[in-house]
C-alpha positions as CSV (number, residue, x, y, z in Angstrom):
1,X,9.1,-0.2,0.0
2,X,11.2,-1.8,-2.7
3,X,12.6,1.1,-4.8
4,X,14.6,-1.4,-6.7
5,X,14.1,-4.7,-8.6
6,X,15.6,-7.8,-7.0
7,X,19.2,-6.8,-7.4
8,X,22.6,-6.9,-6.0
9,X,23.6,-3.5,-7.4
10,X,23.3,-0.9,-4.7
11,X,24.2,2.2,-6.7
12,X,21.9,1.7,-9.7
13,X,19.1,3.9,-8.3
14,X,21.2,7.0,-8.6
15,X,22.2,6.3,-12.2
16,X,18.6,5.6,-13.1
17,X,17.6,9.2,-12.5
18,X,20.8,10.9,-13.6
19,X,20.2,9.7,-17.2
20,X,17.0,11.7,-17.2
21,X,18.6,14.7,-15.6
22,X,21.1,16.1,-18.0
23,X,21.3,19.4,-16.1
24,X,24.0,18.0,-13.9
25,X,26.8,18.5,-16.3
26,X,30.4,19.3,-15.4
27,X,30.3,22.6,-17.2
28,X,29.2,24.7,-14.3
29,X,27.2,27.9,-14.7
30,X,27.2,30.2,-11.6
31,X,24.0,30.7,-9.5
32,X,21.6,32.8,-11.5
33,X,19.2,34.8,-9.3
34,X,15.6,35.0,-10.3
35,X,15.7,38.7,-11.3
36,X,14.4,40.3,-14.5
37,X,17.7,42.0,-15.3
38,X,19.4,38.6,-15.6
39,X,17.1,37.7,-18.6
40,X,17.2,40.6,-21.0
41,X,15.0,40.1,-24.0
42,X,13.0,37.4,-22.2
43,X,10.9,39.6,-20.0
44,X,7.6,37.9,-20.9
45,X,9.0,34.4,-20.2
46,X,10.5,35.7,-17.0
47,X,7.2,37.0,-15.7
48,X,5.4,33.7,-16.4
49,X,8.2,31.7,-14.8
50,X,8.5,34.0,-11.8
51,X,4.7,33.8,-11.2
52,X,5.1,30.0,-11.0
53,X,8.0,30.4,-8.6
54,X,5.9,32.6,-6.3
55,X,2.9,30.3,-6.6
56,X,5.2,27.4,-5.7
57,X,6.4,29.3,-2.6
58,X,2.8,29.9,-1.6
59,X,2.1,26.1,-1.6
60,X,5.5,25.2,-0.1
61,X,4.9,27.4,2.9
62,X,1.5,25.8,3.6
63,X,3.3,22.5,4.4
64,X,4.0,19.0,3.0
65,X,0.4,18.3,2.1
66,X,0.7,21.0,-0.5
67,X,4.2,20.0,-1.8
68,X,2.7,18.3,-5.0
69,X,1.2,21.7,-6.0
70,X,4.4,23.5,-5.0
71,X,6.5,21.0,-7.1
72,X,4.3,21.4,-10.1
73,X,4.9,25.2,-10.1
74,X,8.6,25.0,-9.2
75,X,9.3,22.6,-12.1
76,X,7.8,25.1,-14.6
77,X,10.0,27.9,-13.1
78,X,13.1,25.6,-13.1
79,X,12.6,24.8,-16.8
80,X,13.0,28.6,-17.5
81,X,15.9,29.0,-15.0
82,X,17.6,25.7,-14.2
83,X,20.6,27.5,-12.6
84,X,19.0,28.9,-9.4
85,X,20.4,27.2,-6.3
86,X,17.5,28.0,-4.0
87,X,14.9,26.8,-6.5
88,X,16.7,23.5,-7.0
89,X,17.0,23.1,-3.2
90,X,13.2,23.6,-2.8
91,X,12.4,21.2,-5.6
92,X,14.7,18.7,-3.9
93,X,12.9,19.2,-0.5
94,X,9.5,18.7,-2.2
95,X,10.6,15.4,-3.7
96,X,12.3,14.3,-0.5
97,X,9.1,14.7,1.4
98,X,7.0,12.8,-1.2
99,X,7.1,9.0,-1.2
100,X,6.2,9.0,-4.8
101,X,9.4,9.9,-6.8
102,X,11.3,10.6,-3.6
103,X,14.6,9.4,-5.2
104,X,14.4,12.3,-7.7
105,X,15.4,14.7,-4.9
106,X,19.1,13.8,-5.2
107,X,20.0,15.4,-8.6
108,X,18.2,18.6,-7.7
109,X,20.0,18.8,-4.3
110,X,23.3,18.0,-5.9
111,X,22.8,20.7,-8.5
112,X,21.8,23.2,-5.8
113,X,25.1,22.5,-4.0
114,X,27.2,22.9,-7.1
115,X,25.5,26.2,-7.9
116,X,26.0,27.5,-4.4
117,X,28.2,25.5,-2.0
118,X,27.2,27.6,0.9
119,X,23.5,26.7,1.4
120,X,23.8,26.3,5.1
121,X,24.1,23.5,7.6
122,X,20.5,22.3,7.4
123,X,20.9,21.7,3.7
124,X,23.4,19.0,4.5
125,X,20.9,16.9,6.4
126,X,18.6,17.0,3.4
127,X,21.4,16.0,1.0
128,X,22.5,13.2,3.3
129,X,19.0,11.9,3.4
130,X,18.7,11.9,-0.4
131,X,21.9,9.9,-0.7
132,X,20.5,7.6,2.1
133,X,17.3,6.9,0.2
134,X,19.2,6.2,-3.0
135,X,21.3,3.7,-1.1
136,X,24.6,5.5,-1.6
137,X,25.5,4.9,2.0
138,X,29.1,6.1,1.9
139,X,28.2,9.5,0.5
140,X,25.3,9.7,3.0
141,X,27.7,9.0,5.9
142,X,30.1,11.6,4.5
143,X,27.4,14.3,4.4
144,X,25.9,13.4,7.7
145,X,29.4,13.7,9.3
146,X,29.8,17.1,7.6
147,X,26.5,18.2,9.1
148,X,27.6,17.2,12.6
149,X,31.1,18.8,12.2
150,X,29.7,22.1,10.9
151,X,27.0,22.4,13.5
152,X,27.7,25.2,16.0
153,X,27.4,25.2,19.8
154,X,23.8,26.3,19.4
155,X,22.9,23.5,17.1
156,X,19.7,21.5,17.6
157,X,20.8,18.5,19.7
158,X,17.9,16.4,18.5
159,X,19.0,16.9,14.9
160,X,22.6,16.0,15.8
161,X,21.3,12.8,17.5
162,X,19.2,12.1,14.4
163,X,22.2,12.5,12.1
164,X,24.2,10.0,14.3
165,X,21.3,7.5,14.1
166,X,21.2,8.0,10.3
167,X,24.9,7.1,10.2
168,X,24.2,3.9,12.1
169,X,21.4,3.1,9.7
170,X,23.8,3.5,6.7
171,X,26.4,1.3,8.4
172,X,23.6,-1.4,8.8
173,X,22.6,-0.9,5.2
174,X,26.2,-1.5,3.9
175,X,26.3,-4.8,5.8
176,X,22.8,-5.9,4.7
177,X,23.3,-5.4,1.0
178,X,26.4,-7.5,1.1
179,X,24.2,-10.6,1.8
180,X,21.0,-10.1,-0.2
181,X,18.0,-12.4,0.2
182,X,17.0,-14.2,-2.9
183,X,13.4,-13.2,-3.6
184,X,11.2,-12.4,-6.5
185,X,8.5,-9.7,-6.2
186,X,5.3,-9.7,-8.3
187,X,2.7,-7.0,-8.5
188,X,-0.8,-8.4,-7.9
189,X,-1.9,-6.6,-11.0
190,X,-4.6,-4.1,-11.9
191,X,-7.5,-6.2,-10.7
192,X,-6.2,-5.6,-7.1
193,X,-4.2,-2.4,-7.4
194,X,-5.3,1.1,-8.5
195,X,-3.6,4.4,-9.3
196,X,-4.3,5.3,-5.7
197,X,-2.7,4.0,-2.5
198,X,-3.4,0.3,-1.9
199,X,-1.8,-1.2,1.2
200,X,-2.1,-3.2,4.5
201,X,-2.9,-6.6,2.9
202,X,-4.0,-9.5,5.2
203,X,-4.7,-13.1,4.2
204,X,-6.4,-16.2,5.6
205,X,-4.6,-19.5,6.3
206,X,-5.0,-21.0,2.8
207,X,-4.4,-17.8,0.9
208,X,-7.8,-17.9,-0.7
209,X,-8.9,-14.5,0.6
210,X,-7.0,-11.2,0.7
211,X,-8.3,-8.1,2.4
212,X,-6.6,-4.7,2.1
213,X,-6.9,-1.0,2.5
214,X,-7.3,1.5,-0.4
215,X,-7.7,5.3,-0.8
216,X,-9.2,5.0,-4.3
217,X,-12.2,6.7,-5.9
218,X,-15.5,5.2,-4.7
219,X,-14.7,5.4,-1.0
220,X,-17.7,5.1,1.3
221,X,-19.3,8.5,1.6
222,X,-17.1,9.8,-1.2
223,X,-15.3,12.2,1.1
224,X,-11.7,13.5,1.1
225,X,-9.5,13.8,4.2
226,X,-8.9,17.5,4.7
227,X,-5.5,16.8,6.2
228,X,-3.8,15.1,3.2
229,X,-6.4,15.8,0.5
230,X,-6.9,12.2,-0.5
231,X,-9.9,9.9,-0.2
232,X,-10.7,8.4,3.2
233,X,-9.5,4.8,3.7
234,X,-11.9,1.9,2.8
235,X,-11.4,-1.8,3.1
236,X,-11.5,-4.0,0.0
237,X,-11.6,-7.8,-0.6
238,X,-10.5,-10.2,-3.3
239,X,-10.5,-14.0,-3.7
240,X,-8.0,-16.3,-5.3
241,X,-9.5,-18.6,-7.9
242,X,-7.2,-20.9,-9.9
243,X,-4.2,-18.9,-8.8
244,X,-5.7,-15.6,-10.1
245,X,-6.9,-12.8,-7.9
246,X,-10.4,-11.7,-8.8
247,X,-11.1,-8.0,-9.2
248,X,-11.2,-6.4,-5.8
249,X,-14.5,-5.1,-4.4
250,X,-15.3,-2.7,-1.6
251,X,-16.2,-4.9,1.4
252,X,-19.1,-2.6,2.1
253,X,-21.1,-2.0,5.3
254,X,-20.9,-2.4,8.2
255,X,-17.1,-2.6,7.9
256,X,-16.7,0.7,5.9
257,X,-18.0,4.0,7.2
258,X,-17.7,7.5,5.9
259,X,-14.3,8.1,7.6
260,X,-11.1,6.0,7.8
261,X,-11.4,2.2,7.9
262,X,-8.2,0.2,7.6
263,X,-7.5,-3.5,7.6
264,X,-5.2,-4.8,10.3
265,X,-5.3,-8.5,10.6
266,X,-7.4,-11.6,9.6
267,X,-7.6,-14.7,11.7
268,X,-6.3,-17.9,10.1
269,X,-9.8,-19.2,9.5
270,X,-10.8,-15.9,7.9
271,X,-13.7,-15.4,10.3
272,X,-12.3,-12.6,12.5
273,X,-11.2,-9.3,11.0
274,X,-9.4,-6.6,13.0
275,X,-9.7,-3.1,11.6
276,X,-8.5,0.4,12.6
277,X,-10.7,3.5,13.0
278,X,-9.7,7.0,13.9
279,X,-12.2,7.4,16.7
280,X,-11.0,8.1,20.3
281,X,-7.5,9.0,19.0
282,X,-7.3,5.8,17.0
283,X,-8.7,2.4,18.1
284,X,-8.8,-1.3,17.1
285,X,-12.1,-2.9,16.3
286,X,-13.1,-6.5,15.7
287,X,-15.7,-7.9,13.3
288,X,-16.8,-11.6,12.8
289,X,-18.0,-13.3,9.7
290,X,-21.4,-14.9,10.1
291,X,-22.2,-16.9,6.9
292,X,-21.5,-14.3,4.2
293,X,-22.0,-11.2,6.3
294,X,-19.6,-9.3,8.6
295,X,-20.9,-8.2,12.0
296,X,-20.9,-4.6,13.1
297,X,-17.3,-3.9,14.2
298,X,-16.9,-3.5,17.9
299,X,-14.1,-1.6,19.7
300,X,-11.9,-3.8,21.8
301,X,-12.4,-1.7,25.0
302,X,-10.0,-3.7,27.1
303,X,-7.0,-2.7,24.9
304,X,-8.0,0.7,23.5
305,X,-7.2,3.9,25.4
306,X,-7.4,7.6,24.6
307,X,-3.9,7.2,23.1
308,X,-3.2,5.6,19.7
309,X,-3.7,1.9,19.0
310,X,-3.3,1.1,15.3
311,X,-2.3,-2.5,14.6
312,X,-2.8,-6.0,16.1
313,X,-2.4,-9.7,15.4
314,X,-3.9,-12.8,16.9
315,X,-1.5,-15.6,18.1
316,X,-1.8,-18.8,16.2
317,X,-3.7,-20.5,19.0
318,X,-6.0,-17.5,19.5
319,X,-5.0,-17.2,23.1
320,X,-3.2,-13.8,22.8
321,X,-3.4,-10.6,21.0
322,X,-0.3,-8.6,20.2
323,X,-1.0,-4.9,19.4
324,X,0.7,-1.5,19.0
325,X,0.1,1.4,21.2
326,X,1.8,4.7,22.0
327,X,0.4,4.9,25.6
328,X,2.8,6.1,28.3
329,X,2.9,3.8,31.3
330,X,5.5,2.3,33.5
331,X,6.4,-0.4,31.0
332,X,6.6,1.8,27.8
333,X,10.0,2.2,26.1
334,X,9.2,5.2,23.9
335,X,7.1,6.0,20.9
336,X,4.9,3.1,19.7
337,X,5.5,-0.2,21.6
338,X,4.3,-3.8,21.2
339,X,1.8,-4.9,23.9
340,X,0.3,-8.3,24.7
341,X,-3.2,-9.2,25.9
342,X,-4.5,-12.6,27.0
343,X,-7.8,-13.9,25.4
344,X,-10.0,-16.1,27.4
345,X,-12.2,-18.9,26.0
346,X,-15.2,-16.7,25.9
347,X,-13.3,-14.0,23.9
348,X,-12.5,-11.6,26.7
349,X,-9.3,-9.6,26.7
350,X,-7.2,-9.2,29.9
351,X,-3.8,-8.9,31.5
352,X,-2.6,-6.2,29.1
353,X,1.2,-5.7,29.4
354,X,4.2,-4.3,27.5
355,X,6.0,-6.9,25.5
356,X,9.3,-5.8,27.0
357,X,12.7,-4.5,25.8
358,X,13.5,-7.6,23.7
359,X,11.2,-6.3,21.0
360,X,10.6,-2.7,22.0
361,X,13.1,0.1,21.6
362,X,13.3,3.9,22.2
363,X,11.9,4.3,18.7
364,X,8.7,3.2,17.1
365,X,7.5,-0.4,16.5
366,X,4.6,-1.2,14.2
367,X,3.0,-3.8,12.0
368,X,2.9,-6.9,14.2
369,X,2.1,-10.3,12.5
370,X,2.1,-13.6,14.3
371,X,2.8,-16.5,12.0
372,X,0.6,-19.7,11.9
373,X,3.7,-21.8,13.0
374,X,2.7,-20.7,16.6
375,X,6.1,-19.2,17.5
376,X,7.3,-16.6,15.0
377,X,6.3,-13.0,15.2
378,X,7.1,-10.5,12.5
379,X,7.1,-6.8,13.2
380,X,8.6,-3.5,12.0
381,X,10.9,-1.3,14.0
382,X,12.9,1.9,13.6
383,X,15.4,0.7,16.1
384,X,17.8,-2.3,16.3
385,X,19.8,-2.5,13.1
386,X,17.3,-0.8,10.7
387,X,18.8,0.5,7.5
388,X,16.4,3.4,7.5
389,X,12.9,4.1,8.6
390,X,11.0,1.0,9.6
391,X,12.6,-2.4,8.8
392,X,10.9,-5.8,9.2
393,X,12.2,-8.1,11.9
394,X,11.3,-11.6,13.1
395,X,11.5,-13.0,16.6
396,X,10.4,-16.3,18.3
397,X,8.1,-16.3,21.3
398,X,8.0,-19.3,23.7
399,X,4.9,-18.1,25.5
400,X,6.7,-15.9,28.0
401,X,9.7,-14.3,26.3
402,X,11.1,-13.3,22.9
403,X,14.3,-14.2,21.1
404,X,16.7,-11.5,19.8
405,X,15.0,-9.9,16.7
406,X,16.6,-10.7,13.3
407,X,16.5,-8.2,10.4
408,X,14.9,-9.9,7.4
409,X,17.6,-8.4,5.2
410,X,17.8,-6.7,1.8
411,X,15.9,-6.3,-0.5
412,X,13.0,-7.1,1.8
413,X,14.1,-4.0,3.8
414,X,15.2,-0.7,2.4
415,X,15.9,2.9,3.6
416,X,12.2,3.5,3.2
417,X,9.5,2.5,5.7
418,X,8.9,-1.3,5.4
419,X,5.8,-2.2,7.3
420,X,2.8,-4.5,7.2
421,X,4.4,-7.8,6.1
422,X,2.2,-11.0,6.2
423,X,3.7,-14.4,5.5
424,X,1.9,-17.4,4.1
425,X,1.4,-20.5,6.3
426,X,4.1,-22.4,4.3
427,X,6.6,-19.5,4.7
428,X,7.3,-19.3,0.9
429,X,5.5,-16.1,0.1
430,X,4.8,-12.8,1.8
431,X,2.4,-10.0,1.0
432,X,3.3,-6.4,1.5
433,X,2.7,-2.9,0.1
434,X,5.3,-0.7,-1.6
435,X,5.7,2.3,-3.9
436,X,7.7,1.1,-7.0
437,X,8.4,2.8,-10.3
438,X,6.7,0.1,-12.3
439,X,3.5,0.2,-10.2
440,X,0.1,1.5,-11.1
441,X,0.4,4.8,-9.3
442,X,0.8,5.2,-5.6
443,X,1.5,2.2,-3.3
444,X,0.6,-1.2,-4.7
445,X,0.2,-4.6,-3.1
446,X,2.9,-7.2,-4.0
447,X,3.7,-10.8,-3.3
448,X,7.2,-11.8,-2.5
449,X,8.5,-15.3,-3.3
450,X,11.4,-16.7,-1.5
451,X,13.6,-18.3,-4.2
452,X,15.8,-20.8,-2.4
453,X,13.7,-23.7,-3.7
454,X,11.9,-22.1,-6.6
455,X,12.1,-21.8,-10.3
456,X,13.5,-18.5,-11.4
457,X,10.9,-16.4,-13.2
458,X,11.1,-13.1,-15.0
459,X,8.1,-10.8,-14.6
460,X,6.8,-9.1,-17.8
461,X,4.5,-6.2,-17.0
462,X,2.4,-5.2,-20.1
463,X,0.8,-1.9,-20.9
464,X,-1.2,-2.0,-24.1
465,X,-2.4,1.2,-25.8
466,X,-3.2,2.5,-29.3
467,X,-0.5,4.3,-31.4
468,X,-1.3,7.6,-29.7
469,X,-0.1,6.1,-26.4
470,X,-3.2,7.7,-24.9
471,X,-6.0,5.1,-25.0
472,X,-5.5,1.9,-23.0
473,X,-6.8,-1.1,-24.9
474,X,-8.6,-4.2,-23.8
475,X,-6.4,-6.8,-25.5
476,X,-5.6,-10.5,-25.6
477,X,-2.1,-11.6,-24.9
478,X,-0.9,-15.1,-26.0
479,X,2.6,-16.2,-25.0
480,X,4.0,-19.5,-26.5
481,X,7.1,-21.4,-25.6
482,X,9.0,-21.5,-28.9
483,X,10.8,-24.8,-28.0
484,X,7.8,-26.8,-27.1
485,X,5.0,-24.9,-28.9
486,X,3.1,-24.9,-25.6
487,X,0.9,-21.8,-24.9
488,X,1.9,-20.7,-21.4
489,X,-0.2,-17.6,-21.2
490,X,-3.5,-16.8,-22.8
491,X,-5.3,-13.9,-21.0
492,X,-7.2,-10.7,-21.5
493,X,-5.9,-7.5,-20.1
494,X,-7.6,-5.4,-17.4
495,X,-7.8,-1.9,-18.8
496,X,-4.8,-2.5,-21.0
497,X,-2.6,-3.8,-18.3
498,X,-1.5,-7.3,-17.1
499,X,1.5,-9.2,-15.7
500,X,2.9,-12.5,-17.0
501,X,5.5,-14.4,-15.0
502,X,7.7,-16.6,-17.2
503,X,10.4,-19.1,-16.4
504,X,13.8,-17.7,-17.4
505,X,16.2,-19.5,-19.8
506,X,13.6,-19.8,-22.6
507,X,12.5,-18.1,-25.8
508,X,8.9,-17.0,-26.2
509,X,6.6,-15.8,-29.0
510,X,4.4,-13.0,-27.7
511,X,1.2,-12.0,-29.7
512,X,-1.0,-9.1,-28.6
513,X,-4.3,-8.5,-30.4
514,X,-7.3,-6.2,-30.0
515,X,-10.4,-5.5,-32.0
516,X,-10.0,-3.0,-34.8
517,X,-6.2,-3.1,-34.6
518,X,-3.6,-5.3,-36.3
519,X,-1.9,-7.8,-34.0
520,X,1.6,-7.3,-32.7
521,X,4.1,-10.2,-32.5
522,X,7.6,-10.5,-31.1
523,X,10.0,-13.3,-30.3
524,X,11.7,-12.7,-27.0
525,X,14.6,-14.7,-25.4
526,X,14.9,-14.5,-21.6
527,X,18.3,-15.7,-20.4
528,X,18.5,-17.8,-17.3
529,X,20.3,-15.0,-15.4
530,X,17.3,-12.7,-16.1
531,X,15.4,-14.6,-13.5
532,X,13.9,-12.5,-10.7
533,X,13.8,-9.3,-12.9
534,X,10.7,-7.1,-13.5
535,X,10.5,-5.8,-17.1
536,X,8.1,-3.2,-18.5
537,X,6.6,-3.9,-22.0
538,X,4.8,-0.9,-23.5
539,X,3.1,-2.1,-26.7
540,X,1.2,0.3,-29.0
541,X,-1.2,-1.3,-31.5
542,X,-1.9,0.3,-34.8
543,X,-3.6,-0.2,-38.1
544,X,-0.4,-0.6,-40.2
545,X,1.3,-3.9,-40.9
546,X,4.0,-4.8,-38.4
547,X,7.2,-6.7,-39.0
548,X,8.0,-9.6,-36.8
549,X,10.4,-8.4,-34.0
550,X,13.0,-10.7,-32.5
551,X,15.3,-9.9,-29.6
552,X,17.0,-10.9,-26.5
553,X,17.8,-9.4,-23.1
554,X,21.4,-8.0,-23.0
555,X,23.8,-7.1,-20.2
556,X,25.0,-3.5,-20.7
557,X,28.2,-2.4,-19.0
558,X,27.6,-4.6,-16.0
559,X,24.3,-2.9,-15.1
560,X,20.9,-3.2,-16.5
561,X,18.1,-0.9,-17.7
562,X,14.5,-1.6,-18.7
563,X,13.3,-2.3,-22.2
564,X,11.5,1.1,-22.1
565,X,13.9,3.2,-20.2
566,X,12.4,2.5,-16.8
567,X,14.5,1.6,-13.7
568,X,15.0,-2.1,-14.2
569,X,18.0,-4.0,-15.3
570,X,17.3,-5.4,-18.8
571,X,17.1,-3.9,-22.2
572,X,15.7,-5.5,-25.3
573,X,17.8,-5.5,-28.5
574,X,15.4,-5.4,-31.4
575,X,16.2,-6.4,-35.0
576,X,13.8,-5.7,-37.8
């Protein structure tokens, strides 16, 4: 979701990858075909690289599910011959279709075009999308227009229309980034998140309970979905004790079965849980908490059809259910729409109807969430003034009609799909899922803080290992405010990883210790204007004495990079 830290610098994403991609130099070498005669004296290396190229093609032609395997082989071949336009194009396409590392598509596609400017009209659509994801909206618009202008009379009219919509999204993006929303985003940490996809968080009224969906090892039944080769979805639960989320646990039977089970919504009192299952084309189920046990989920027959129903939310008063369906009826507007059902006092659902054109477009809507204030509904849409994919919008409902939807803005929204956003009852925090570079693997669950009335914090994300950088260490981290001597953080890591949120504008002494290793200490100054930033700290513990390290965050050429070379905006200057 948020492929950037909380920033007001829209072009930084491109630069973050270009530093790691030195192949894009100005000194141009012509397109080098993958033929043995072009590599005299390197026949053995050529054969190995060409075998990887062919193996990459094999996986590539099997479709996007196999793109990770295709990419693995293509990258080996590209290391041997970085100057083949078609190979760089295919690597770019693989990255473009993978949410993880999607932004890496741009330098490969740029290189492909520089090696061979005549890669065809369809290449331009891919290149435009890569600029779009990287938030270089002007370049994306230029390439999309070039695609439209160079399309012949027999061009695919749907793709022309798609390019025109992409241009509108870029225009929206340009406007939205001019007025960024002040927010801070924190990862919920390794107790909740895993190296696998974690998403669709839902919370109860007092924020003491969080339920979410995960595709991690340990799924009920232990089976893998043959369509995407990842574990079936299961639902997990965690509790907030003293402002710390406990390690998440599988919610178990009867909620989870051997196939897909996904969290949708939780009632304010935490006693009714809506879940999604793939049966009957995709249906919505409801379970109730009786004491400490959840009831057997039951399909809501009044709203489910043989079409696709995948998300729903209760109104604050419990008298209505807002849900998503792609059914085709007289009221449908196209794709997935928002529908409304009335709920009687005995829990029966009736009077199912389309929510109307105020909130439904010709494109898809999804991720409805009704706020406890009783009037505000949040939802995602690919229409209206989206800056790309799904954007999150809000609207007010007076019991019969909706106000004009308002885009929540940047960086809440991005060119990626931004869906499944749940807001706390006081409106000061929101939970969502996103793939971000500093995460724990695939999508992670984050909490977003709205900063208008909040203290600015900088988020330090620690990864502790031994000097081989292989073994993650269970360690203790103590952070002391140098000015007051107060210990502000004293905690043990989960599998070598933890996050500490510290007020900006102060200097801290950080000590990391672990059994059988010598402790590590550094003094770190965090300027006030470093607030809202996420910084990675990789610390390796060893058995040799360590010199005290002091440092401060520094502004480098008007932009910022992370302390460890990750895509962030601050670098630590160290003095020994």
